[in-house]
Residue frames as qw, qx, qy, qz and C-alpha x, y, z in Angstrom:
[[0.666, 0.642, -0.231, -0.300, -7.91, 4.95, 7.49],
 [0.945, -0.092, 0.256, 0.184, -6.13, 1.78, 6.43],
 [0.086, 0.860, -0.454, -0.219, -2.47, 2.29, 5.53],
 [0.946, 0.248, -0.141, 0.155, 0.03, 0.17, 3.60],
 [0.318, -0.857, 0.399, -0.070, 3.21, -0.11, 5.67],
 [0.834, 0.325, -0.393, 0.208, 6.53, -1.78, 4.86],
 [0.544, -0.765, 0.331, -0.098, 8.67, -2.79, 7.84],
 [0.623, 0.498, -0.592, 0.121, 12.18, -4.05, 7.16],
 [0.233, 0.257, -0.821, 0.453, 13.62, -6.62, 9.52],
 [0.577, -0.240, 0.155, -0.765, 10.16, -7.62, 10.68],
 [0.763, -0.024, -0.630, -0.146, 10.59, -11.34, 11.32],
 [0.634, -0.371, -0.558, 0.387, 11.48, -10.81, 14.99],
 [0.359, -0.179, -0.277, 0.873, 11.96, -8.18, 17.68],
 [0.136, 0.474, 0.229, -0.839, 10.54, -4.67, 17.44],
 [0.254, 0.198, -0.558, -0.765, 9.74, -5.09, 13.76],
 [0.274, -0.225, -0.917, -0.185, 7.59, -8.18, 14.28],
 [0.098, -0.499, -0.682, 0.526, 5.75, -6.70, 17.26],
 [0.149, 0.401, -0.059, -0.902, 5.11, -3.47, 15.31],
 [0.295, 0.025, -0.741, -0.603, 3.72, -5.51, 12.43],
 [0.211, -0.343, -0.907, 0.124, 1.50, -7.47, 14.80],
 [0.003, 0.525, 0.458, -0.717, 0.03, -4.31, 16.34],
 [0.213, 0.337, -0.302, -0.866, -0.52, -2.64, 12.97],
 [0.274, -0.095, -0.868, -0.404, -2.24, -5.71, 11.57],
 [0.134, -0.438, -0.817, 0.349, -4.50, -5.91, 14.61],
 [0.103, 0.543, 0.211, -0.806, -5.51, -2.31, 13.89],
 [0.634, 0.607, 0.453, -0.160, -6.51, -3.30, 10.34],
 [0.154, 0.811, -0.371, -0.425, -3.58, -1.97, 8.34],
 [0.913, 0.399, -0.069, 0.049, -1.93, -3.65, 5.34],
 [0.441, -0.757, 0.459, 0.149, 1.56, -4.74, 6.41],
 [0.781, 0.530, -0.325, 0.064, 4.46, -5.74, 4.19],
 [0.771, -0.557, 0.271, 0.146, 6.94, -7.91, 6.08],
 [0.560, 0.695, -0.444, 0.080, 10.59, -8.19, 5.14],
 [0.758, -0.533, 0.372, 0.046, 13.21, -10.71, 6.21],
 [0.268, 0.676, -0.652, -0.214, 16.46, -12.23, 5.00],
 [0.157, -0.140, 0.975, -0.070, 15.61, -15.81, 6.04],
 [0.483, -0.122, -0.599, -0.627, 12.88, -17.63, 4.13],
 [0.467, -0.293, -0.820, 0.156, 12.14, -19.87, 7.12],
 [0.152, -0.327, -0.489, 0.795, 11.81, -16.95, 9.56],
 [0.262, 0.066, -0.226, -0.936, 9.71, -14.99, 7.07],
 [0.519, -0.213, -0.721, -0.407, 7.29, -17.91, 6.71],
 [0.393, -0.326, -0.743, 0.433, 7.15, -18.38, 10.49],
 [0.006, 0.228, 0.237, -0.944, 6.35, -14.70, 10.99],
 [0.395, -0.035, -0.432, -0.810, 3.63, -14.79, 8.34],
 [0.512, -0.275, -0.806, -0.113, 2.07, -17.89, 9.90],
 [0.279, -0.321, -0.616, 0.663, 2.12, -16.33, 13.37],
 [0.102, 0.223, 0.080, -0.966, 0.62, -13.03, 12.24],
 [0.332, -0.114, -0.648, -0.676, -1.98, -14.46, 9.87],
 [0.346, -0.377, -0.854, 0.097, -3.86, -16.10, 12.74],
 [0.210, -0.617, -0.502, 0.569, -4.53, -12.83, 14.55],
 [0.175, -0.125, 0.265, 0.940, -4.80, -10.33, 11.71],
 [0.354, 0.712, 0.520, -0.311, -7.65, -8.09, 10.65],
 [0.213, 0.791, -0.290, -0.496, -5.44, -6.37, 8.07],
 [0.905, 0.421, -0.060, 0.001, -3.71, -7.82, 5.02],
 [0.563, -0.639, 0.477, 0.216, -0.24, -9.32, 5.05],
 [0.831, 0.533, -0.136, 0.088, 2.51, -9.99, 2.51],
 [0.661, -0.623, 0.312, 0.279, 6.18, -10.87, 2.80],
 [0.615, 0.752, -0.225, 0.080, 9.38, -10.25, 0.86],
 [0.873, -0.309, 0.116, 0.359, 12.84, -11.78, 1.07],
 [0.476, 0.793, -0.161, 0.345, 16.05, -9.76, 0.67],
 [0.733, -0.313, -0.166, 0.580, 19.53, -9.56, 2.17],
 [0.048, 0.991, 0.122, 0.009, 19.99, -5.85, 2.88],
 [0.492, -0.628, 0.383, 0.467, 23.78, -6.16, 2.90],
 [0.449, 0.120, 0.668, 0.582, 23.54, -6.73, -0.87],
 [0.181, 0.454, 0.041, -0.871, 22.54, -3.53, -2.68],
 [0.252, 0.043, -0.745, -0.616, 21.42, -5.50, -5.75],
 [0.224, -0.392, -0.890, 0.056, 18.89, -7.28, -3.54],
 [0.002, 0.506, 0.399, -0.764, 17.77, -3.96, -2.04],
 [0.232, 0.294, -0.361, -0.854, 17.10, -2.62, -5.53],
 [0.292, -0.123, -0.878, -0.359, 15.26, -5.83, -6.45],
 [0.116, -0.447, -0.776, 0.430, 13.16, -5.58, -3.28],
 [0.133, 0.471, 0.126, -0.863, 12.16, -2.02, -4.14],
 [0.277, 0.168, -0.617, -0.718, 11.31, -3.00, -7.71],
 [0.239, -0.253, -0.933, -0.089, 9.15, -5.92, -6.57],
 [0.027, -0.514, -0.609, 0.603, 7.25, -3.77, -4.07],
 [0.199, 0.405, -0.157, -0.878, 6.67, -1.13, -6.74],
 [0.272, 0.020, -0.812, -0.516, 5.38, -3.86, -9.05],
 [0.275, -0.335, -0.899, 0.062, 3.01, -5.31, -6.45],
 [0.170, -0.667, -0.544, 0.479, 1.73, -2.19, -4.69],
 [0.275, 0.743, 0.332, 0.511, 0.31, 0.96, -6.28],
 [0.136, -0.823, 0.142, -0.533, 1.00, 3.01, -3.16],
 [0.648, -0.157, -0.571, 0.478, 3.08, 2.85, 0.01],
 [0.287, -0.892, -0.180, -0.300, 2.01, 5.00, 2.94],
 [0.448, -0.810, 0.368, -0.091, 4.83, 4.26, 5.37],
 [0.781, 0.330, -0.467, 0.250, 8.32, 2.79, 5.16],
 [0.606, -0.748, 0.248, -0.106, 9.79, 1.78, 8.53],
 [0.611, 0.534, -0.543, 0.219, 13.53, 1.14, 8.12],
 [0.736, -0.591, 0.204, -0.259, 13.85, -1.13, 11.15],
 [0.964, 0.095, -0.132, 0.211, 16.38, -3.76, 10.02],
 [0.043, -0.884, 0.427, -0.184, 19.73, -3.47, 11.76],
 [0.914, 0.034, -0.328, 0.237, 22.82, -5.39, 12.72],
 [0.356, -0.876, 0.299, -0.128, 25.18, -5.04, 15.68],
 [0.462, -0.517, 0.717, 0.064, 27.23, -8.18, 16.26],
 [0.887, 0.419, -0.032, -0.191, 28.34, -10.41, 13.42],
 [0.761, -0.325, 0.438, 0.352, 31.14, -12.82, 12.65],
 [0.547, 0.359, 0.451, 0.606, 31.21, -11.63, 9.03],
 [0.122, -0.728, -0.190, 0.647, 31.96, -7.93, 8.86],
 [0.006, 0.392, -0.473, -0.789, 32.46, -7.49, 5.11],
 [0.738, 0.475, 0.278, -0.391, 29.96, -7.70, 2.27],
 [0.795, 0.216, 0.439, 0.358, 30.82, -9.28, -1.06],
 [0.384, 0.838, 0.133, 0.364, 31.28, -5.73, -2.38],
 [0.561, 0.189, -0.336, 0.733, 33.82, -4.88, 0.33],
 [0.269, -0.650, 0.014, -0.710, 31.54, -2.70, 2.45],
 [0.043, -0.120, 0.789, -0.601, 31.37, -2.91, 6.24],
 [0.246, -0.381, -0.851, -0.265, 28.22, -4.96, 6.79],
 [0.165, -0.567, -0.581, 0.560, 27.10, -2.81, 9.75],
 [0.076, 0.437, -0.105, -0.890, 27.15, 0.32, 7.60],
 [0.139, -0.043, -0.778, -0.611, 25.65, -1.55, 4.64],
 [0.250, -0.481, -0.837, -0.072, 22.59, -2.74, 6.57],
 [0.246, -0.634, -0.506, 0.531, 22.17, 0.11, 9.07],
 [0.057, -0.624, 0.046, 0.778, 22.96, 3.10, 6.85],
 [0.044, 0.281, -0.607, -0.742, 23.27, 2.48, 3.13],
 [0.012, -0.293, -0.925, -0.243, 20.43, -0.01, 2.51],
 [0.043, 0.704, 0.613, -0.356, 17.75, 2.15, 4.17],
 [0.028, 0.598, -0.170, -0.783, 18.98, 5.17, 2.20],
 [0.047, 0.120, -0.784, -0.607, 18.78, 3.23, -1.07],
 [0.001, -0.444, -0.896, -0.021, 15.39, 1.70, -0.25],
 [0.045, 0.702, 0.375, -0.604, 14.00, 5.11, 0.68],
 [0.079, 0.497, -0.367, -0.783, 15.23, 6.73, -2.52],
 [0.040, -0.026, -0.890, -0.453, 13.94, 3.86, -4.67],
 [0.064, -0.525, -0.847, 0.054, 10.49, 3.93, -3.05],
 [0.001, -0.315, -0.154, 0.936, 9.97, 7.71, -3.15],
 [0.294, -0.062, -0.523, -0.798, 7.56, 7.45, -6.12],
 [0.444, -0.387, -0.798, -0.123, 5.30, 5.09, -4.13],
 [0.315, -0.406, -0.564, 0.647, 5.45, 7.20, -0.97],
 [0.084, 0.732, 0.433, 0.520, 4.45, 10.43, -2.66],
 [0.016, 0.575, -0.169, 0.800, 3.81, 13.69, -0.84],
 [0.645, -0.531, 0.074, -0.544, 1.81, 12.20, 2.03],
 [0.892, -0.022, -0.434, 0.124, 4.02, 9.21, 2.80],
 [0.445, -0.816, 0.331, -0.162, 6.25, 8.74, 5.82],
 [0.749, 0.306, -0.522, 0.269, 9.71, 7.24, 6.32],
 [0.620, -0.732, 0.197, -0.205, 10.60, 6.23, 9.87],
 [0.637, 0.473, -0.548, 0.265, 14.28, 5.40, 10.37],
 [0.812, -0.561, -0.150, 0.057, 15.41, 3.52, 13.47],
 [0.239, 0.737, -0.452, 0.441, 18.27, 5.41, 15.00],
 [0.774, -0.281, -0.486, 0.291, 19.79, 4.75, 18.42],
 [0.396, -0.915, 0.055, 0.050, 21.00, 6.49, 21.55],
 [0.705, -0.323, 0.381, 0.503, 24.40, 5.10, 20.49],
 [0.512, 0.842, 0.106, 0.137, 25.77, 7.71, 18.08],
 [0.604, -0.526, 0.244, 0.547, 29.46, 8.36, 17.37],
 [0.198, 0.769, -0.286, -0.537, 31.28, 10.60, 14.85],
 [0.901, 0.364, 0.234, -0.033, 31.38, 8.94, 11.44],
 [0.333, -0.509, 0.600, 0.518, 34.70, 7.99, 9.90],
 [0.658, 0.553, -0.141, -0.491, 34.09, 8.17, 6.17],
 [0.283, 0.467, -0.828, -0.126, 36.80, 5.54, 5.61],
 [0.280, 0.021, 0.906, -0.317, 34.78, 3.15, 7.80],
 [0.606, 0.478, 0.288, -0.567, 31.62, 3.95, 5.85],
 [0.577, 0.601, -0.425, -0.353, 33.42, 3.07, 2.61],
 [0.998, -0.062, -0.011, -0.017, 34.89, -0.11, 4.11],
 [0.543, 0.626, -0.417, 0.372, 38.51, 1.02, 4.08],
 [0.056, -0.447, 0.655, -0.606, 38.79, 1.16, 7.88],
 [0.586, -0.271, -0.759, -0.083, 37.69, -1.78, 10.04],
 [0.309, -0.469, 0.348, -0.751, 35.83, -1.10, 13.29],
 [0.022, -0.073, -0.943, 0.323, 34.76, -3.30, 16.19],
 [0.096, -0.540, -0.811, -0.205, 31.05, -3.99, 16.64],
 [0.187, -0.733, -0.464, 0.462, 30.24, -1.19, 19.09],
 [0.105, -0.521, 0.176, 0.829, 31.92, 1.67, 17.23],
 [0.026, 0.087, 0.748, 0.657, 30.63, 0.42, 13.86],
 [0.097, -0.625, -0.774, -0.035, 27.07, 0.30, 15.18],
 [0.163, -0.741, -0.297, 0.580, 27.24, 3.74, 16.80],
 [0.100, -0.382, 0.384, 0.835, 28.77, 5.33, 13.71],
 [0.010, 0.243, 0.820, 0.518, 26.33, 3.64, 11.35],
 [0.105, -0.710, -0.683, 0.133, 23.38, 4.88, 13.42],
 [0.107, -0.685, -0.050, 0.719, 24.68, 8.44, 13.44],
 [0.091, -0.140, 0.630, 0.758, 25.22, 8.22, 9.68],
 [0.032, -0.504, -0.831, -0.233, 21.58, 7.09, 9.34],
 [0.139, -0.776, -0.445, 0.425, 20.46, 10.00, 11.52],
 [0.175, -0.484, 0.246, 0.822, 22.54, 12.43, 9.46],
 [0.004, -0.073, -0.698, -0.713, 21.07, 11.46, 6.11],
 [0.087, -0.621, -0.778, 0.032, 17.59, 11.28, 7.64],
 [0.115, -0.735, -0.232, 0.626, 17.89, 14.91, 8.69],
 [0.105, -0.344, 0.449, 0.818, 19.37, 16.01, 5.38],
 [0.058, -0.247, -0.812, -0.526, 16.74, 14.27, 3.24],
 [0.122, -0.647, -0.713, 0.239, 13.99, 15.15, 5.69],
 [0.057, -0.659, -0.083, 0.745, 14.75, 18.86, 5.39],
 [0.041, -0.159, 0.632, 0.757, 15.07, 18.55, 1.61],
 [0.202, -0.339, -0.813, -0.428, 11.58, 17.02, 1.36],
 [0.032, -0.290, -0.639, 0.712, 10.00, 18.98, 4.22],
 [0.350, 0.356, 0.073, -0.863, 7.69, 21.05, 2.02],
 [0.553, 0.257, -0.540, -0.580, 6.94, 18.40, -0.61],
 [0.859, -0.179, 0.381, -0.290, 6.95, 15.15, 1.38],
 [0.715, -0.464, -0.514, -0.096, 7.36, 12.41, 2.23],
 [0.440, -0.808, 0.275, -0.278, 8.00, 13.04, 5.91],
 [0.786, 0.220, -0.499, 0.292, 11.36, 11.52, 6.94],
 [0.444, -0.767, 0.268, -0.378, 12.20, 11.20, 10.63],
 [0.515, 0.264, -0.760, 0.296, 14.85, 9.41, 12.72],
 [0.697, -0.559, 0.003, -0.449, 13.68, 7.75, 15.94],
 [0.142, 0.315, -0.869, 0.353, 15.58, 6.23, 18.82],
 [0.639, -0.338, -0.543, -0.428, 12.97, 3.61, 19.82],
 [0.695, -0.653, 0.156, -0.257, 14.43, 3.18, 23.30],
 [0.167, 0.634, -0.743, 0.137, 17.64, 1.87, 24.77],
 [0.005, -0.230, 0.949, -0.217, 18.28, -1.80, 25.55],
 [0.762, 0.036, 0.072, -0.642, 14.89, -3.17, 24.56],
 [0.680, -0.188, 0.702, -0.094, 14.32, -6.92, 24.57],
 [0.724, 0.586, -0.218, -0.292, 15.35, -7.57, 20.98],
 [0.970, 0.052, 0.034, 0.233, 17.55, -10.37, 19.68],
 [0.477, 0.678, -0.203, 0.522, 20.19, -7.75, 18.86],
 [0.305, -0.743, 0.345, -0.486, 20.36, -6.55, 22.47],
 [0.913, -0.327, 0.216, -0.116, 20.40, -10.09, 23.84],
 [0.897, 0.287, -0.020, 0.337, 23.21, -11.13, 21.48],
 [0.349, 0.711, -0.213, 0.572, 25.23, -7.96, 22.01],
 [0.156, -0.597, 0.432, -0.658, 24.90, -7.47, 25.76],
 [0.440, -0.085, -0.883, 0.140, 23.58, -10.79, 27.10],
 [0.174, 0.134, 0.549, -0.806, 20.68, -9.11, 28.90],
 [0.237, 0.495, 0.836, -0.007, 16.94, -9.65, 28.60],
 [0.077, 0.181, 0.283, 0.939, 16.15, -5.98, 27.96],
 [0.278, 0.250, 0.414, -0.830, 13.05, -3.83, 28.46],
 [0.543, 0.485, 0.635, -0.258, 9.54, -4.28, 27.07],
 [0.351, 0.110, 0.610, 0.702, 9.59, -4.31, 23.26],
 [0.095, 0.789, 0.597, 0.108, 6.27, -2.47, 23.21],
 [0.233, -0.772, -0.015, 0.591, 8.15, 0.69, 24.19],
 [0.208, -0.314, 0.570, 0.731, 9.80, 0.59, 20.77],
 [0.157, 0.384, 0.827, 0.380, 6.85, -0.72, 18.77],
 [0.002, -0.810, -0.541, 0.228, 4.48, 1.90, 20.15],
 [0.098, -0.728, 0.127, 0.666, 6.71, 4.85, 19.22],
 [0.193, -0.087, 0.732, 0.648, 7.21, 3.48, 15.71],
 [0.091, 0.591, 0.783, 0.171, 3.44, 3.29, 15.29],
 [0.067, -0.846, -0.266, 0.458, 3.08, 6.85, 16.55],
 [0.174, -0.519, 0.421, 0.724, 5.74, 8.03, 14.12],
 [0.177, 0.130, 0.836, 0.502, 4.05, 6.15, 11.29],
 [0.068, -0.575, -0.765, -0.283, 0.49, 7.25, 11.91],
 [0.227, -0.723, -0.491, 0.430, 0.00, 10.06, 14.42],
 [0.204, 0.927, 0.181, 0.257, -0.59, 13.74, 13.71],
 [0.532, -0.790, 0.162, 0.257, 2.21, 14.47, 16.19],
 [0.582, -0.292, 0.523, 0.550, 4.74, 13.41, 13.53],
 [0.566, 0.707, 0.420, 0.060, 2.99, 14.86, 10.47],
 [0.305, 0.929, -0.111, 0.179, 5.42, 17.79, 10.19],
 [0.681, -0.648, 0.303, 0.158, 8.46, 16.14, 11.82],
 [0.845, 0.465, 0.010, 0.265, 10.51, 15.79, 8.63],
 [0.429, 0.641, -0.350, 0.531, 14.20, 16.21, 9.38],
 [0.465, -0.675, 0.318, -0.476, 13.67, 15.86, 13.13],
 [0.441, 0.181, -0.847, 0.235, 14.99, 13.33, 15.65],
 [0.694, -0.517, -0.048, -0.499, 12.78, 11.74, 18.31],
 [0.221, 0.343, -0.828, 0.385, 14.48, 10.33, 21.40],
 [0.704, -0.400, -0.448, -0.379, 12.15, 7.81, 23.03],
 [0.572, -0.159, -0.584, 0.554, 14.39, 7.57, 26.08],
 [0.063, -0.096, -0.254, 0.960, 13.57, 11.25, 26.75],
 [0.204, 0.595, 0.769, -0.114, 10.03, 10.82, 25.30],
 [0.183, 0.877, 0.148, -0.418, 10.37, 13.91, 23.12],
 [0.655, 0.683, 0.010, 0.323, 11.86, 15.43, 19.99],
 [0.572, -0.725, 0.174, 0.341, 15.46, 16.26, 20.75],
 [0.308, 0.813, -0.461, -0.178, 18.79, 17.12, 19.19],
 [0.981, 0.074, -0.084, 0.157, 20.81, 14.14, 17.92],
 [0.704, -0.289, 0.121, 0.637, 24.60, 14.10, 18.06],
 [0.007, 0.795, -0.048, -0.605, 25.96, 17.51, 17.09],
 [0.231, -0.241, 0.706, 0.625, 27.45, 16.13, 13.87],
 [0.250, 0.504, 0.806, 0.184, 23.94, 15.47, 12.55],
 [0.068, 0.905, 0.314, -0.279, 23.24, 19.20, 12.80],
 [0.229, -0.608, 0.419, 0.635, 26.39, 20.06, 10.84],
 [0.722, 0.605, 0.114, -0.317, 25.34, 20.45, 7.21],
 [0.298, 0.712, -0.618, -0.149, 28.88, 20.00, 5.94],
 [0.225, -0.292, 0.920, -0.131, 29.41, 16.70, 7.76],
 [0.652, 0.314, 0.592, -0.354, 25.92, 15.45, 6.87],
 [0.609, 0.703, -0.154, -0.333, 26.52, 16.33, 3.24],
 [0.122, 0.588, -0.795, -0.083, 29.82, 14.45, 3.25],
 [0.448, -0.033, 0.865, -0.223, 28.09, 11.34, 4.61],
 [0.678, 0.533, 0.359, -0.358, 25.33, 11.53, 1.99],
 [0.442, 0.744, -0.421, -0.272, 27.84, 12.13, -0.82],
 [0.102, -0.427, 0.898, -0.012, 29.83, 9.10, 0.34],
 [0.590, 0.209, 0.727, -0.285, 26.71, 6.93, 0.36],
 [0.636, 0.686, 0.050, -0.350, 25.85, 8.09, -3.16],
 [0.251, 0.683, -0.663, -0.175, 29.37, 7.29, -4.34],
 [0.339, -0.195, 0.911, -0.130, 29.17, 3.80, -2.80],
 [0.650, 0.417, 0.548, -0.322, 25.86, 3.15, -4.51],
 [0.522, 0.753, -0.239, -0.322, 27.17, 4.40, -7.85],
 [0.016, 0.556, -0.829, -0.064, 30.17, 2.08, -7.47],
 [0.262, 0.004, 0.954, -0.144, 27.90, -0.88, -6.65],
 [0.585, 0.358, 0.046, -0.726, 25.17, -0.13, -9.17]]
């Protein structure tokens, strides 16, 4: 059955390859990027080999106003969304603050996917799926870093932002477990050959298909149909426990409450 699937950060890396594979299988794919030129290049590349339908949207996910506008435009253009893959992420950057004073790593990796998910819940409905890209890199979250009061170096900011994403994925996933949509956090695989890995570690990395294939499984397979609130570790090739803090309801609730307060402040 043909699905409509939104993939954030899909102008390169795992996101682009996932889009390419889904289009080849006949699905309707919604691309997202923050560069108009890269978005157009991705659309041109994919259009030549596609049996599915393709559309593209521009938004800077470090700007919550643009995230809200992106959600509104998708709701306007599409009557239903079957899958949201929150793939966009940032590790290394020369600019670490957003115009609203947030840490840009937390803004893009944690807060934007939370906001986009909440805004698109009406389109996703009871049978939809949300696949959040976590990481093997997970470190205890400093709430002052999440709010932008404490500055962190790239590595700690990335690891904390990915654990924060995993924490709210579990909390919301359990909240919606009986009603849907299914919400799951997935580590797509460590040190894959993405631009992020090349920029951060100066290595070529492993086959991107390792990551794209697990995202497609999470988006479409029966294996993930009842996985809401779970964490899949593709390094171990199985569902697994994330960092212990993600299993702590008090800590997860504090992270979610902090995200909600940030969004209320930047509404």
